[in-house]
C-alpha positions in Angstrom: 15.4 -13.9 50.2 14.2 -17.5 49.9 12.9 -17.6 53.8 11.5 -13.9 53.2 7.6 -14.7 53.1 7.2 -10.3 52.4 8.9 -8.1 53.5 5.9 -5.3 54.7 2.2 -6.1 55.6 -0.3 -3.5 56.0 -3.9 -4.7 57.7 -6.3 -2.3 58.8 -9.8 -2.7 61.3 -11.9 0.1 62.8 -14.1 0.1 66.0 -17.0 2.6 67.0 -17.0 4.8 69.5 -19.1 2.3 71.7 -16.3 -0.4 71.3 -14.4 -1.3 75.0 -11.4 -1.4 72.9 -11.7 2.4 71.9 -11.9 2.9 75.6 -9.6 1.3 76.5 -7.0 2.2 74.3 -7.8 6.0 75.3 -7.3 4.8 78.9 -3.6 3.3 78.3 -2.2 6.3 76.1 -0.7 8.0 78.6 0.3 4.9 81.2 4.1 4.1 80.9 5.5 1.3 78.2 5.4 -1.3 80.5 1.9 -1.3 81.5 0.8 -0.7 77.8 2.9 -3.5 77.0 1.2 -5.9 79.2 -2.4 -4.7 78.7 -1.8 -4.6 75.1 -5.2 -7.4 75.0 -6.9 -5.3 76.3 -7.6 -2.4 73.7 -5.7 -3.8 70.6 -7.8 -5.1 67.5 -5.4 -7.5 67.2 -4.6 -8.8 70.1 -6.6 -12.1 69.1 -4.0 -13.9 66.7 -0.9 -11.3 68.3 -0.6 -11.7 71.6 1.1 -9.4 73.7 4.4 -8.3 72.6 7.8 -8.5 74.0 8.0 -4.6 74.6 6.2 -2.2 73.5 7.7 1.9 72.9 6.5 4.9 73.7 4.0 6.9 71.2 5.3 8.7 68.5 2.9 10.5 65.8 2.9 12.9 62.4 5.1 14.9 64.3 7.3 13.6 67.0 9.4 11.0 67.4 8.3 10.5 71.6 5.7 12.1 72.8 6.5 13.5 76.8 4.3 12.7 79.5 2.5 15.8 79.4 2.1 15.6 75.5 0.6 12.2 76.0 -2.5 13.3 78.3 -2.7 16.1 75.2 -3.2 13.5 73.0 -5.5 11.7 75.1 -7.7 14.3 75.6 -7.6 15.2 71.5 -8.5 11.0 71.3 -11.5 11.2 74.2 -12.8 14.3 72.6 -12.9 12.8 69.3 -14.5 9.7 70.7 -17.5 11.9 72.1 -17.7 13.6 68.8 -18.6 10.0 67.2 -15.7 9.7 65.7 -14.3 5.8 64.6 -11.2 4.6 65.7 -9.2 2.6 62.9 -6.1 0.8 64.2 -3.4 -0.3 62.1 -0.6 -2.6 61.7 2.5 -2.6 59.9 4.1 -5.3 60.2 7.6 -6.2 59.2 9.7 -9.5 58.0 13.3 -8.8 60.6 15.3 -10.9 58.3 13.8 -8.3 55.7 14.6 -5.6 57.3 18.2 -6.9 58.3 18.8 -7.0 54.5 17.5 -3.5 53.9 20.1 -1.7 57.2 17.3 -1.3 59.4 17.8 -4.0 62.0 21.9 -4.7 63.2 22.3 -7.1 66.0 18.8 -6.9 67.2 18.8 -2.8 67.1 16.4 -1.5 65.3 16.8 1.6 63.4 13.4 3.8 65.2 14.2 6.9 63.3 13.4 5.3 59.8 10.6 3.1 61.2 8.8 6.3 62.3 9.8 8.5 59.3 8.7 5.5 56.7 5.2 4.8 58.9 4.9 8.8 58.7 4.9 8.9 54.9 2.8 5.6 54.9 0.2 6.7 56.8 -0.5 9.8 55.0 -0.6 8.6 51.7 -3.5 6.4 52.9 -5.6 8.8 54.8 -4.8 10.8 51.9 -6.7 8.3 49.6 -9.1 8.1 52.4 -10.0 11.7 52.8 -8.7 12.1 55.7 -6.5 14.8 56.2 -8.2 16.1 58.9 -7.5 13.2 61.1 -4.8 12.3 64.0 -3.0 9.7 65.1 -0.7 8.1 67.4 1.5 5.1 66.9 4.1 2.8 69.0 6.6 0.0 68.1 6.3 -4.0 69.3 8.9 -6.0 69.3 8.2 -9.6 68.7 10.6 -12.1 68.0 10.2 -12.7 64.4 8.4 -9.8 63.3 8.4 -6.0 64.6 5.1 -4.3 64.1 4.0 -0.5 64.4 0.2 -0.4 65.8 -1.0 3.1 64.4 -4.6 4.4 66.0 -6.2 6.9 64.1 -9.5 9.2 64.8 -11.1 12.2 63.1 -11.4 14.9 65.8 -14.3 17.0 63.6 -15.9 14.0 62.1 -16.1 14.9 58.1 -16.3 10.7 57.2 -19.1 9.6 54.6 -22.2 8.1 55.9 -23.4 5.1 54.5 -26.8 3.3 54.2 -26.2 -0.4 55.3 -28.4 -3.4 55.9 -28.8 -4.9 59.2 -28.9 -8.3 59.7 -29.0 -10.8 62.9 -28.2 -14.2 63.4 -31.0 -16.8 63.6 -31.2 -20.5 64.7 -32.2 -22.7 61.6 -31.9 -26.6 61.4 -29.7 -26.2 64.1 -27.1 -23.6 62.8 -26.6 -19.9 62.9 -27.3 -18.6 59.7 -27.2 -13.9 58.7 -30.3 -13.0 58.0 -31.0 -9.2 56.8 -33.7 -7.6 59.4 -37.2 -6.6 58.2 -40.1 -4.7 60.5 -43.5 -5.8 61.0 -44.6 -4.3 57.8 -42.1 -6.9 55.8 -39.6 -4.1 54.6 -36.1 -4.6 54.9 -34.2 -2.2 57.8 -31.3 -0.2 57.1 -29.2 2.3 59.2 -26.9 5.3 58.3 -23.1 4.8 59.8 -19.6 6.2 58.7 -17.6 4.1 56.1 -15.6 2.1 58.1 -13.6 -0.4 56.2 -10.5 1.2 54.2 -10.4 0.7 50.2 -8.0 -2.0 49.3 -6.1 0.3 47.2 -5.3 2.7 50.3 -4.1 0.0 52.3 -1.9 -1.0 49.4 -0.7 2.8 48.9 0.6 2.5 52.5 2.5 -0.5 52.3 4.3 0.2 48.5 5.0 3.8 50.0 6.6 1.9 53.1 8.1 -0.3 51.1 9.7 1.9 48.3 11.0 4.2 51.4 13.0 1.4 53.1 14.4 -0.5 50.0 15.4 2.6 48.2 13.7 2.1 45.2 13.2 6.4 44.4 16.9 5.8 43.6 16.9 2.6 41.4 13.7 4.2 39.9 15.6 7.5 38.7 19.0 5.5 37.3 16.2 3.4 35.3 14.2 6.4 34.0 17.7 8.4 33.8 18.8 5.3 31.3 15.3 5.8 29.8 14.7 8.9 29.4 17.8 11.3 29.9 20.1 8.9 27.7 17.9 6.8 24.8 15.2 9.1 24.2 16.7 12.2 25.0 19.6 11.8 22.0 17.1 10.1 19.6 15.3 13.4 20.0 18.5 14.9 18.4 19.8 12.2 15.9 17.6 12.1 12.8 16.7 8.4 11.2 16.4 10.5 8.0 19.9 11.0 7.1 21.0 7.9 9.5 22.5 5.8 6.5 22.0 2.4 8.9 18.5 3.4 9.3 17.0 5.8 6.7 15.7 3.2 4.5 13.5 1.4 7.1 12.9 4.8 8.1 11.2 5.6 4.7 9.6 2.5 4.3 7.8 2.7 7.5 6.9 5.9 6.5 4.8 4.7 3.2 3.1 2.6 5.5 1.5 5.2 7.8 -2.3 5.6 7.1 -3.6 8.9 5.3 -5.4 11.0 8.7 -4.9 13.6 10.8 -1.4 13.6 11.6 -2.3 13.7 15.2 -3.5 10.2 15.6 0.0 9.3 14.3 0.5 8.4 18.0 2.2 4.9 19.2 -1.0 3.9 21.3 -4.1 4.9 18.9 -5.4 2.0 17.3 -4.6 3.7 13.8 -1.1 2.3 14.5 -2.2 -1.1 15.8 -1.3 -2.6 12.0 2.1 -1.2 11.9 3.4 -1.1 15.3 5.7 -4.3 14.8 7.6 -1.9 12.2 8.2 1.1 14.9 9.0 -1.8 17.2 11.9 -2.8 15.0 12.8 0.4 13.6 13.1 1.2 17.6 14.8 -2.2 18.5 17.4 -1.8 15.1 18.2 2.0 16.6 19.0 0.9 20.1 21.2 -1.5 19.0 23.1 0.6 16.6 23.2 3.5 19.3 22.9 2.3 22.7 23.7 -1.7 23.3 25.1 -1.1 26.6 23.1 1.4 27.6 19.8 -1.1 27.1 21.9 -3.9 28.7 22.6 -1.5 32.1 18.7 -1.1 31.8 17.7 -4.7 31.7 20.2 -5.5 34.8 18.6 -2.6 36.6 15.0 -3.2 35.9 15.5 -7.2 37.0 17.4 -6.1 40.4 13.9 -3.5 40.8 11.7 -6.2 40.3 13.2 -8.9 42.8 13.0 -6.4 45.4 9.5 -5.5 44.2 8.8 -9.4 44.6 10.2 -9.8 47.9 8.9 -6.4 49.5 5.5 -7.3 48.3 5.3 -11.0 48.5 4.2 -11.1 44.9 4.0 -15.0 43.0 3.6 -13.4 39.3 6.7 -13.8 37.0 9.4 -11.3 37.8 9.9 -10.6 34.4 6.8 -9.4 34.0 7.8 -5.9 35.6 11.2 -5.8 33.1 8.9 -6.2 29.7 6.5 -3.7 30.9 9.3 -1.2 31.5 10.7 -2.2 27.8 7.4 -1.8 26.3 6.9 1.7 27.6 10.5 2.2 26.6 9.6 1.4 22.7 6.2 3.5 23.6 8.4 6.6 24.1 11.1 6.1 21.5 8.1 4.9 19.0 6.5 8.6 19.5 9.9 10.2 19.1 9.9 8.6 15.6 6.9 9.0 14.7 7.1 12.7 16.0 10.0 12.6 13.2 7.7 11.1 10.3 5.5 13.9 11.6 8.1 16.5 10.5 9.1 14.9 7.5 5.6 14.8 6.5 5.3 18.6 6.6 8.6 19.2 4.9 7.5 17.6 1.7 4.5 19.2 2.0 3.0 22.0 -0.9 3.1 25.4 0.8 -0.5 25.2 0.1 -1.1 22.1 2.3 1.5 23.7 4.8 -0.9 26.8 5.0 -3.8 24.8 5.5 -2.1 22.6 8.1 -1.0 26.1 9.8 -4.4 27.5 9.9 -5.5 24.1 11.2 -3.5 24.0 14.3 -4.5 28.0 15.0 -7.8 27.1 14.9 -7.1 24.1 17.5 -4.9 25.7 19.5 -8.0 28.9 19.7 -10.4 26.3 20.7 -8.0 25.0 23.4 -7.4 28.5 24.9 -11.2 29.0 25.0 -11.1 25.6 27.5 -13.0 27.2 30.6 -10.7 29.5 32.5 -11.0 29.6 36.3 -14.4 31.9 37.1 -14.5 35.6 38.0 -10.4 35.0 37.6 -10.0 38.4 36.8 -11.8 39.9 38.9 -9.7 39.2 41.8 -10.0 41.7 44.3 -13.6 42.9 45.3 -14.3 46.9 45.4 -14.1 46.7 49.4 -11.0 45.1 49.3 -9.6 47.2 46.5 -10.4 50.2 48.2 -9.0 49.3 51.7 -5.8 49.7 50.5 -6.6 53.3 48.7 -5.3 55.5 51.8 -2.4 53.8 51.8 -0.7 53.5 47.8 -2.7 56.9 46.7 -0.1 58.1 46.2 1.9 55.2 44.2 3.5 56.3 41.3 1.5 54.5 38.4 -0.8 52.2 40.7 -3.5 55.5 42.0 -7.0 54.5 43.7 -8.1 58.3 42.9 -11.4 60.2 42.9 -11.1 60.0 39.3 -11.1 56.1 39.1 -12.9 55.5 41.9 -15.9 57.6 40.2 -15.4 55.9 36.8 -15.6 52.6 38.3 -18.6 53.6 40.0 -20.2 55.3 37.1 -19.5 51.5 35.0 -20.5 49.1 37.1 -23.3 50.5 39.2 -24.9 53.0 37.3 -24.1 51.6 33.7 -22.9 55.2 32.5 -20.4 53.6 29.9 -19.3 56.4 28.4 -19.1 58.9 31.5 -17.0 56.6 33.0 -14.7 56.0 29.9 -14.2 59.4 29.6 -13.1 60.1 33.6 -10.8 56.5 33.3 -8.9 58.4 29.8 -7.9 61.4 32.3 -5.5 59.4 33.7 -3.1 57.5 31.3 -0.4 57.3 33.5 -2.4 55.0 36.0 -2.4 51.0 35.8 -5.2 50.7 36.7 -7.4 52.9 34.3 -5.6 51.6 31.7 -6.6 48.0 32.8 -10.5 49.1 33.3 -10.5 51.1 29.3 -9.3 47.7 28.1 -11.8 45.6 29.6 -14.1 48.0 28.4 -12.9 48.2 24.4 -12.6 44.1 25.2 -16.0 43.8 25.9 -17.4 46.6 24.6 -19.0 48.1 27.1 -20.3 51.5 26.1 -18.7 51.7 23.0 -18.0 49.5 20.1 -15.7 46.1 20.9 -12.3 46.4 19.7 -9.8 43.9 20.7 -7.2 45.6 19.1 -7.5 49.1 21.0 -8.3 46.7 23.9 -4.5 45.2 23.7 -3.1 49.0 23.6 -4.6 49.8 27.3 -3.2 46.5 28.3 -0.1 47.0 27.2 -0.1 50.4 29.0 -1.4 49.6 31.6 1.1 45.9 31.9 4.0 48.7 31.0 3.4 50.7 34.4 3.0 47.8 36.2 6.2 46.5 35.5 7.8 50.0 35.9 6.6 49.9 39.7 7.3 46.2 40.4 11.2 47.3 39.3 10.6 50.5 41.7 9.7 48.7 44.7 11.1 48.3 48.0 10.8 46.5 51.0 10.1 49.3 53.5 6.6 49.2 55.0 5.2 51.6 52.9 5.2 49.0 49.7 3.9 46.4 51.7 0.7 45.8 49.9 2.5 46.9 46.5 4.7 44.0 47.0 1.6 41.4 46.9 -1.0 43.5 44.7 1.6 44.2 41.4 2.8 40.8 40.7 -0.4 39.7 41.2 -1.7 41.8 38.3 1.4 41.4 36.3 0.6 37.5 36.7 -3.1 37.9 35.9 -2.1 39.7 32.4 0.3 37.0 31.1 -2.5 34.5 32.1 -4.9 36.2 30.3 -3.0 37.5 27.4 -3.9 41.2 27.7 -1.5 43.0 26.8 1.3 40.2 26.6 1.5 37.1 24.7 0.0 34.6 26.6 2.8 33.0 29.2 2.0 30.3 31.7 5.3 30.1 33.0 5.6 34.1 33.7 2.2 34.3 35.1 3.7 31.5 37.2 6.2 33.3 38.2 4.9 37.0 39.5 2.1 34.6 41.0 4.3 33.1 43.1 5.8 36.3 44.3 2.9 37.4 45.2 1.6 34.5 46.8 4.6 34.5 48.8 4.1 38.2 50.1 0.3 37.0 51.2 -1.9 37.8 48.1 -5.0 35.1 48.5 -5.8 36.0 45.0 -2.7 34.6 44.2 -2.6 31.3 45.5 -5.9 30.8 44.0 -5.0 31.6 41.0 -1.6 28.9 41.4 -4.2 26.1 42.3 -6.3 26.8 39.0 -2.8 26.5 37.1 -2.1 23.3 38.7 -5.8 22.0 38.7 -5.9 22.5 35.0 -2.2 21.8 34.1 -1.6 25.0 32.4 2.2 24.4 31.0 2.4 22.4 34.2 1.6 18.4 35.1 -1.9 18.4 36.5 -1.7 18.2 40.2 -4.5 18.4 42.5 -2.6 17.7 45.5 -0.8 21.2 45.2 -4.2 22.5 43.7 -5.7 21.6 46.6 -2.8 23.2 48.8 -3.0 26.5 47.3 -7.2 26.8 47.1 -7.0 25.4 51.3 -4.6 28.4 51.6 -6.2 31.4 49.9 -9.7 29.5 51.7 -8.2 30.1 55.1 -7.5 33.7 53.9 -10.9 34.0 53.0 -11.1 33.9 49.6 -14.6 33.1 48.5 -13.6 31.9 44.9 -10.9 29.1 46.9 -13.8 27.9 49.0 -16.3 27.2 46.3 -13.4 25.3 44.1 -12.7 23.5 47.0 -16.7 22.6 47.4 -16.4 21.6 44.1 -13.5 19.4 44.5 -15.0 17.9 47.4 -18.3 17.5 45.9 -17.0 15.7 42.5 -14.4 13.8 43.9 -12.2 15.6 42.2 -8.3 15.0 44.0 -9.6 14.2 47.0 -12.2 11.8 47.9 -16.1 12.7 47.8 -16.9 14.6 50.9 -20.5 16.0 50.7 -20.1 17.3 54.5 -16.8 18.8 53.5 -18.4 20.1 49.9 -21.2 21.5 51.9 -19.3 23.5 54.3 -16.6 25.2 51.9 -20.0 26.1 49.5 -21.1 28.1 52.9 -17.7 29.5 52.9 -18.3 30.9 49.5 -22.1 31.6 49.6 -21.0 33.7 52.7 -18.1 35.4 51.1 -19.2 36.5 47.7 -22.8 37.7 49.4 -20.5 40.1 51.9 -18.5 41.2 48.2 -21.9 41.8 46.4 -23.4 43.5 49.5 -20.8 46.4 48.4 -20.2 46.1 45.0 -22.9 45.6 42.1 -20.8 43.5 40.1 -22.6 41.1 37.6 -20.6 37.8 37.5 -21.0 37.9 40.9 -24.5 37.9 41.2 -24.5 35.1 38.4 -22.6 32.9 40.8 -24.5 33.7 44.0 -27.7 32.9 42.0 -26.1 29.4 40.8 -25.6 29.1 44.4 -29.1 29.4 45.0 -30.5 27.3 42.5 -28.1 24.2 43.4 -29.0 24.7 47.0 -24.9 25.4 47.4 -23.7 27.1 50.9 -27.8 27.7 51.2 -31.3 26.4 50.8 -32.6 26.3 47.2 -34.3 29.5 46.8 -35.3 29.8 42.9 -36.9 33.1 43.2 -33.7 35.2 45.1 -31.9 33.4 42.0 -33.8 35.0 39.4 -33.9 38.1 40.9 -29.9 37.8 41.1 -30.2 36.8 37.6 -31.9 39.4 35.9 -29.6 42.4 38.1 -27.1 40.3 35.7 -29.1 40.1 32.6 -29.7 43.9 32.8 -26.0 44.6 32.3 -25.5 42.4 30.0 -24.2 39.0 31.2 -24.8 36.2 28.6 -24.3 33.7 31.8 -27.0 34.9 33.5 -29.2 35.3 30.1 -28.3 31.4 29.8 -28.9 30.5 33.2 -32.2 32.8 33.0 -33.8 30.9 29.6 -33.3 27.0 31.4 -35.9 28.7 34.2 -37.9 29.6 31.9 -37.5 26.6 29.5 -39.0 25.0 33.0 -42.1 26.5 33.4 -43.0 24.7 29.7 -45.5 27.1 28.3 -45.2 28.6 25.0 -44.6 32.7 26.2 -41.7 31.0 28.5 -40.1 29.7 25.6 -40.1 32.9 23.2 -38.4 34.4 26.2 -36.0 31.5 26.2 -35.9 32.3 22.9 -35.1 35.8 23.1 -32.3 35.7 26.1 -30.4 32.5 24.3 -30.4 34.7 20.8 -28.6 37.8 22.8 -26.3 35.1 24.4 -25.2 33.3 21.4 -23.7 36.1 20.3 -20.6 35.6 22.3 -21.7 32.4 24.1 -21.3 29.0 22.7 -23.6 27.3 24.9 -27.0 29.1 24.4 -25.7 28.6 20.2 -26.0 25.1 22.0 -29.2 25.9 23.6 -30.4 27.0 20.5 -29.7 24.3 18.8 -31.2 21.6 20.8 -34.8 23.3 21.3 -34.9 24.0 17.2 -33.8 20.2 17.1 -36.7 19.1 19.7 -39.5 17.2 18.0 -41.8 18.3 20.5 -41.3 22.0 20.7 -43.2 24.5 19.2 -40.3 25.7 17.6 -39.3 22.5 16.2 -37.1 23.1 12.9 -34.1 20.7 12.5 -32.6 22.4 9.8 -32.1 25.8 12.0 -31.0 23.8 14.8 -28.4 21.8 13.1 -26.9 24.8 11.8 -27.0 25.9 15.7 -25.1 22.9 16.6 -22.8 23.4 13.8 -21.7 26.9 14.9 -21.3 25.9 18.7 -19.5 22.9 17.7 -17.1 25.0 15.8 -16.6 27.0 19.4 -15.2 24.0 20.9 -18.9 23.1 22.4 -18.6 19.8 22.8 -22.1 19.0 24.2 -22.7 20.3 20.2 -20.4 17.2 19.2 -22.6 14.6 21.0 -26.2 16.1 19.9 -25.1 16.2 16.2 -23.6 12.1 16.8 -26.9 11.7 18.1 -29.0 12.9 15.6 -27.2 11.6 12.8 -27.0 8.2 14.9 -31.1 7.8 14.9 -31.9 5.2 12.6 -35.4 5.9 12.9 -34.4 9.4 11.7 -34.2 10.3 7.9 -31.1 12.3 8.8 -29.8 8.8 9.9 -25.7 8.2 8.9 -23.5 6.5 11.0 -20.0 7.5 9.1 -21.4 11.2 9.5 -22.4 10.5 13.5 -19.1 9.4 13.9 -17.0 12.8 12.3 -19.1 15.0 14.6 -18.0 12.5 17.6 -14.5 11.7 16.5 -11.9 14.4 17.9 -14.3 15.5 20.9 -14.1 12.4 23.1 -12.6 14.7 26.1 -16.4 14.1 27.8 -17.4 10.2 28.5 -20.5 10.9 27.0 -19.3 11.5 23.7 -16.8 8.4 24.0 -19.6 6.4 24.7 -21.9 7.1 22.1 -18.8 7.3 19.6 -18.5 3.4 20.7 -22.0 2.5 20.1 -21.7 3.7 16.7 -18.5 1.8 15.6 -20.6 -1.4 17.1 -23.5 -0.7 14.5 -20.9 -0.8 11.5 -21.5 -4.0 9.7 -17.1 -4.1 9.5 -16.1 -6.5 11.9 -12.8 -4.0 12.1 -14.8 -1.1 13.0 -16.5 -2.9 15.9 -13.6 -3.9 17.5 -12.7 -0.1 17.2 -15.7 0.1 19.1 -15.1 -1.9 21.4 -11.8 -0.7 22.5 -13.6 3.0 22.8 -16.4 1.6 25.2 -13.5 -0.3 27.4 -11.8 3.0 27.7 -14.8 4.7 28.2 -15.6 2.1 30.6 -12.3 3.2 32.8 -13.5 6.4 33.0 -16.7 5.5 34.5 -18.8 5.0 31.8 -22.9 5.0 32.5 -24.9 1.6 33.0 -26.3 1.6 29.6 -22.7 1.6 28.1 -21.6 -1.2 30.3 -24.3 -3.2 29.2 -23.8 -2.2 25.5 -20.6 -3.2 25.7 -21.2 -6.6 28.1 -23.8 -7.8 26.0 -21.4 -7.4 22.9 -19.2 -9.0 24.6 -21.2 -12.2 25.6 -22.8 -12.8 22.3 -20.0 -11.9 20.2 -16.7 -12.4 21.9 -14.0 -13.3 19.5 -12.0 -15.0 22.6 -13.7 -17.3 25.6 -11.7 -14.6 27.8 -13.9 -11.8 26.5 -17.3 -13.8 26.3 -16.9 -14.3 30.4 -15.6 -10.6 30.3 -18.9 -9.7 28.5 -20.9 -12.0 31.6 -19.2 -10.6 34.2 -20.3 -7.0 33.2 -23.9 -8.3 32.5 -24.0 -9.9 36.2 -22.5 -7.2 37.6 -25.4 -4.6 36.5 -27.7 -7.6 37.3 -26.7 -7.4 41.0 -27.6 -4.1 40.8 -31.0 -4.5 39.6 -30.1 -3.3 36.0 -33.2 -5.0 34.6 -32.6 -5.1 31.0 -29.2 -6.9 32.0 -31.4 -9.6 33.6 -33.0 -10.3 30.9 -30.0 -11.0 29.1 -28.7 -12.9 31.0 -31.7 -15.3 31.0 -31.7 -15.6 27.5 -28.4 -15.9 27.5 -28.7 -19.2 30.0 -31.3 -20.3 28.5 -30.2 -20.4 24.7 -26.9 -22.4 25.0 -27.0 -25.8 23.3 -28.9 -28.5 25.3 -26.8 -29.7 28.1 -25.1 -26.7 28.6 -27.9 -24.8 29.2 -28.8 -23.0 32.7 -32.9 -23.2 33.3 -32.4 -22.7 37.1 -30.6 -19.4 36.6 -32.1 -18.1 33.5 -35.3 -18.3 35.6 -33.5 -16.4 38.4 -32.5 -13.6 36.5 -35.8 -13.3 34.3 -37.6 -13.8 37.4 -35.4 -10.6 38.8 -36.4 -8.5 35.6 -39.7 -9.3 36.3 -40.5 -8.1 39.8 -39.2 -4.6 38.5 -42.0 -5.3 35.7 -40.7 -6.1 33.2 -42.9 -7.2 30.7 -40.6 -9.1 28.3 -39.3 -11.3 31.3 -42.4 -12.0 32.2 -43.6 -13.6 28.6 -40.4 -15.3 28.2 -40.8 -16.8 31.7 -43.7 -18.7 30.3 -41.7 -20.6 27.7 -38.5 -21.1 30.4 -40.9 -22.8 32.5 -42.7 -24.9 29.5 -39.3 -25.7 28.4 -38.0 -26.8 31.9 -41.2 -28.9 32.3 -40.5 -30.7 28.6 -36.9 -32.1 29.3 -37.5 -33.1 32.6 -36.4 -36.7 33.2 -35.9 -37.2 29.1 -32.8 -39.0 27.8 -30.5 -36.6 25.8 -31.2 -37.4 22.4 -34.8 -37.0 23.2 -34.3 -33.6 24.7 -31.7 -32.5 21.5 -35.0 -33.7 19.5 -37.3 -31.5 21.7 -34.7 -28.2 21.7 -34.8 -28.4 17.9 -38.6 -28.8 17.8 -39.5 -25.8 19.6 -35.8 -23.9 19.1 -37.4 -22.2 16.5 -41.1 -21.1 17.9 -39.3 -19.7 21.2 -36.5 -17.3 18.8 -39.9 -16.4 16.9 -41.4 -15.3 20.0 -38.0 -13.5 21.7 -37.9 -11.7 18.4 -41.5 -10.5 18.9 -41.0 -9.7 22.3 -38.0 -8.1 21.8 -39.4 -5.7 20.2 -41.6 -4.4 23.1 -38.3 -4.3 25.3 -36.5 -2.5 22.8 -39.1 -0.1 22.5 -38.8 0.1 26.5 -35.5 0.5 26.0 -35.0 3.2 23.8 -37.5 4.8 26.0 -35.6 4.5 29.1 -32.2 6.2 27.0 -34.7 9.3 25.7 -35.3 10.0 29.1 -31.9 9.5 30.8 -30.5 11.8 27.2 -33.0 14.3 27.4 -32.3 14.7 31.0 -28.6 14.7 30.2 -28.8 17.1 27.3 -32.2 19.0 27.4 -31.2 20.3 30.8 -28.8 22.1 29.3 -25.6 22.5 30.5 -23.8 24.8 33.5 -21.2 26.4 32.5 -19.7 28.5 34.9 -16.4 29.5 34.2 -14.5 31.7 31.4 -15.7 35.2 32.4 -13.4 38.1 33.1 -14.4 41.7 33.7 
């Protein structure tokens, strides 16, 4: 092991289509191996320091171990076509230490296990390309044999280039004082010149993912990790779940002592990782240690042994120089965290047992309410209206005679009356004539559920849904493998799954829904594929898996499902589960818009019209067209679609006149009967001091109503109202109360952290630091990075925190965030004499001044004065001058800072106005 510096190394370079290396690589793709080996220098981007290999194998790809001559020529054509279309070419080198390969069984007496090398290369390349959003790319590779290091050389191109385009600053080499220097290119007007180019460089994390995948495959880390996890989860943790510490003679005393130390709070906060547990975490760890020592001493010793072995393998494979004990310690910490949460779970259960009946009932009600809110989280939009009219009726002739699922003339007429002519009562009477038709019963359920032509009655709706489900299940049991049942084999299980997913006529059960969805998808049902994608997208009784979600959405979209195309577009646009790719997003949006438009031409579905309107408003898959969007929304509003009411109100608000405002108020009042976002919008309007409808108390009531319905925008708005120190409603603790527990959205978390920083207690401020750090990891705004960076730089408890704060401010300052530039300028100026750096102070203040910051301009005068004052003076003299002028300077800073704060508050208000008064768009959780 001592002679192995790194078992595997991965490097990546790229070249443009005009590159000679690109041309030469293609030229030599179908040449014999000996010729390719001899001419490696001509096409290899790494030939400058690797030289020619001793031997080169034939080409292999993501699908084949060795290409035939004909296949090589075909691959050459595909590479040439990609070059013609402007694709970059990436060359990846995977370099192995031969001694490491021998140690891991892939190199025996000079003979390489090429089959295994092909396998690990494919896995590594797949992981890297996925992380780069290059799933559409193709590649070819070959093995290069060298004396000490075997290399895999891989070339990758995009057949249809979809790589992100970025604007780059252009540079040129100039001669200055006899030296060549790199300088930005400027046009004749002195402005910087930039150009649009595809992103070539791979992220380091993508390359590392390739490397770790290959190394793990070779050292068989999955097997070792399985052993490690089996000890942790399968033995220690699993057995603890069945072992009561409260009844353990040896450990009961420590268990009850720990219970006494637990804080009085929401018991959900009794979690090992929460800040509330920080002070008693050592006690939890001590109880875990005693439990392990008492019951799993040998298991723990075995675990440590496996961890040390794995740590050494990782260190050897990745050439890490850190302490191998670090990996071991981290894994043991993870064990203590899991075991700690098991102990806390038992403590929660114990706490429930000793509470009074009244308290237990209250807690149960609270938990039911919380569960209800969770169930109201956004469901897939239009999910329930899975089968558009033309698709639904397309099969009616084939299945009309099927018992229980009948597209009869009566059923068709009823749907026409309800959805197209809005004659609900007549439609319902027709549906009631078919009590043994699952389709009719289901439609009756939706009418009573949403109050179409009848008073909304959830109980009666449930009875109809239960009846439809029973018939669907009876038909399902009677299905055969004959051709006549082909459509029903994919349709009926889908309908059953849907009712389980929404709890229609049965308790909500995602596991059962998934089972039926999978069966329907296996028969080719594209809507079942889409539903499975949503299950993995939202993590409904499964781990969230964007990879699996994308796979199902892709299959569904290929089958022509516009909803799946829309979901893919949204994921690529926002970078959810895939790299941000605006070209792919627009392509899928176009597919979705075309599909929705075709469906709407044969249907009067109000939710479909709403979806098209939203795409027309945003320019998704079509040109922005507010006039068309309004027309679609108005049609949907006539059918009492509260999503459309909400969006039409937003458009009216943008007009700004009093009549439009009142029209928006009317629309929102109608929608607010059922829609929490409309409730939030009313609260936002009434709490706006600039609004003619301003009524703060009325607005707060609407916001609280929306918040009680799970609307986190309302939580944020209420938190904002009570955190405004200039308002009569200012109450930080009340603000924190509204924000706590509503931190799924990062902007809520950011405001919460800022509120804690304003509290006088140091402990509360540190809690604010932790919250803001967490928000930063999830992609916080610049203002949050500024607040946290400034706090750490000025009030950090350790040098490392001060350094961290300075790094945050410097990063912002380099991105032209003027307030960070000002803070850095003051920081470097306000240090003790001898530690000050007036040059850096002037540099950052000058940057802020160039952006029009009046405070920076004024303070620069003080800096320049002091720089001149200290020039040529001795240290003792400087000290006296510092004391003399320091007080006056501080007064100037306080005075000028007021103006900066006013400007900062104005910027913040503008940002928040754009974020909040824009009214959020909610496009989900609507069922037909």
